[in-house]
N, C-alpha and C positions, 0 to 999 in steps of 0.2 A: 486596474480595479473593477471595472464592470462586468468583465469576465466573470472575477473570482467572486464577486459577491452575486450575480445570477448563475452563473455555474456550480458554485459549490451546494447552496440549499436542492439545486434541483438533482444531484447525483445522490446527495441522502434522501430524497424523498423517493426517486428512483428507485435505490437500493433496497430502501426500507419496504416500499411497496413489493419489489421484486421474492424479498423474502417471505414478505404474506405470502404471495402469490403461488411460491413453487418451494417453499424452504429457504431457512436461516444460513444454509451452506450455498444457495445460489446469490444471496447478498453477497456473502464474500468473496464470491467467484468475482463478479462485476467489479466490486471498488480495487481487485489487482489491475485494472489496467489503469496505464497513468494519464487517469482523466485530469489532474489539478496539475500534478510535475511535468508533465508534458508540455501545455500550453507554458508554464512557468519558465520552463528553459524554451521555448521558444522566444519570450519573450528577451533572454538574456542573450541569443543570439543576435536579435535586434538591434538592441541598446549597447551590445559589449562587443560583439564581433563573435566568428564560429568557434576561434581560439578558446575564450571563457566558456561558450555553452558548450565544446568538446567535454570540457575539464570537469564542468558542474553533470555533465551526463557520465562522466567517470563516477564522480560522487552518488548520483542515482541509482548507479546501477551496485555500488558497493551498499546502498542503503535497503537493496533487497536483502541482505544479508542482514543488516539490523532489523527487517521486518520482522525475517525468524526469527530474531530472539525475543523481539516484542513479544510475536503469538506463544514463544515456550515460556517467558516469563508471566505474562498474562493467566495464559493456561494452569502455570504451576502455581497463581496464589489466586485463582477464583472462588476456590471453593473455602479457603481458610479466611481471605480476608476479604471478601466480599468484593464488588465492583471498584470500588477507590483504592482500595489496595492494590487490586490486580492493575488498573491504570499505571499506579506507580510502578509496582514491578517492571511491568511491561514496557514502560517509558524508561525506565532505568537500565534496562539490558539494551534497549536501540541506544541508549547515549553512550552506554560503554563498548558497546560494538563499533558506534558511529566515532567514538573518540581513538579506538586501536588503527581503524582504518583513514583516521584524517594524519595520524601519525606516519602512515605508511609511504614510502614515493613512489604515489600512484598518477601516472598521468594518461592523456590519450593517445596512446602509442600503441599497435599491435600487440606487443611483449607484454605490455600491461592489460589491457581488453579481453584478451582470448581467458587467461588465466583466473582474472576476475569474476569474468561471466560463465566459467566452467564452476568456478565454486562456488558463483551464487546458485548455479542449478542442481547443482549439487545437494548445497543446503534446504531446498525445498523438500525434499521426501524426509530428510532427516528431521526438518521440523514437522511432516506428517507424523511422523513415529514417536516423536516427543509431543506432540498434544493429539492424545487419542482420544477416540469416540468416549463421548458422557453420556449414558444413559439418563432420558431425562426423570427427574422424581414425582413429576406428575403424571396422567392420564396421555399426554400428547396432544391433546387440543389447544388449540392457541388462544392466549390470553385476550379479550380485549383490549386495544388503547384507546386512553383517555384521548380527547378532540386537542390537547393541548401537545402531544405526543410529535409527532410531527412536525410540527411548530418550532418545539425546542430542540429537536434532533438540529434541522435545519439552522436556526441562529448560533445553535453552541459549536459546529461545524465552522459557518461563515466567521466567527469571532476568532476562533482559534488560527484557521486560515491566516487570516489578517495580519494576527501578532505573529505569526511563522516566520511569513515572507516579508515581512519588516526588520526581523531578526536577521534572515538569510542575506538581506542584499547590503548589509555591515560589515560581514565576514567575507574571504576568500569563494573565488569557484566553487575549489569541492568542499567546502563546508556549508555553502550555500544549494549545493546538490542534496547535499546529505538532509540537510532540514527540510528541502521542499519535499523529499518522500518519507517526514516523519509521518506514522499509520494514521495520519489525521481521521480518515474515516473508519477504519477500525477499531479505534478510542471511541468514536460516538456510537457506531452502532452495538460493539460488542458490550458497551456499557449498560445501552439503554436497553438491550436485549436480557443481558443478565439481570438490570432492576426488574424488567418484566417477568422475565421465564427462568431465572437462575442462572447456574454454571452451564446448564448442559446446552442452552442457545446460543449461547456466547462462543462456545467450543464449537459449534456448527458453524461460525461466522469465522474463526481464526480458520480451521480445516479448510473452507472454501478461499478465503485470501491466500493462503498455501500454493492451492491448483489454479487459481488466477495470474497471482505470480508468473507465472512461466511466459506469460504474454509480455509483462513487463521488464522480465530479463532481456527475453530480444529485441522490445523495442529500445531499450538505450544501449545494448550491446552494436545494434546498429546503429545508433544514433551517436556514437561518442566514437565509433569508427570513421563514418560517410562523412561528420559535417565541414572537416577541412578539406578535406578531397573534391568532393562536389556542391558545396553548398548547402545555408540552410534548406530551400525548397525542395531538393533532390534528396536530400538524408532526412527530413524528415518524411517525405513518400514512400521511400525505402523501410524507414522503421516502423511506419504504421503500420506498414503492408506485412512485415515481420510478425508485430503485436497482434495482429487481428486473424494472421495464419494458426501463430501458437494458442489464441484465446479460442478459435473454432475446435481445436485439435484434444483442446482439453476439457471440451465440453462432455464429452461422455464421462471421463473420470469424477466429474464436477455430478453428473448424475449419478453416478455412482453412490458416491459418498453422500447423497442427499437421501438416498433410497435407504443407506443403510443405517 
């Protein structure tokens, strides 16, 4: 509980400030890391064992495909429906994808993990193609945030996270993994950015997220494959190394998107 209450607002504030300093694409790229779902999976492993956590990791890996669906749904609705309608459409797209994945016989087995990881990795460039850059409708200058903007973002993200994790623990491991990767930070950052700057700012966040999710896919691919054979500590060390390496490799593409 302490980790959730402290880490969540810290991530939202850090991503917001990074977006103000380096562009909205950078804030989306940063939250592509498994900053909350990773610790949640670690809690699963300690509390319920490595087999449960490995199955949750498979659910989280599939959740990356759901996040791509969220980005596509949000971007498609953002111009006409505003940020509330975009959040609803994006969440519905995520939920529909999650429901399909939950119905599939997926397990923490190499024959399942590898095809799922390949599918997730291929979904990311497809998502970038379907969430095209939107030219800002204004002069490109940043609009000042009110003094309540950062606290509102932090509180909103924390409340939503606590509600989602409370629901997740009442379901099975794979559905828990999917709920753990609901694009919470993306919802908060995209919605608040669109309210402040319009559709273009929200789309920048989403495009940055799609680039950052390569590290997410690497993290959960390694974790799902390694948890049972080598245990919690070793698996998380391998997964974190893979995620940070992927994040470093995606830095240059992210900077190109930000420059564009």
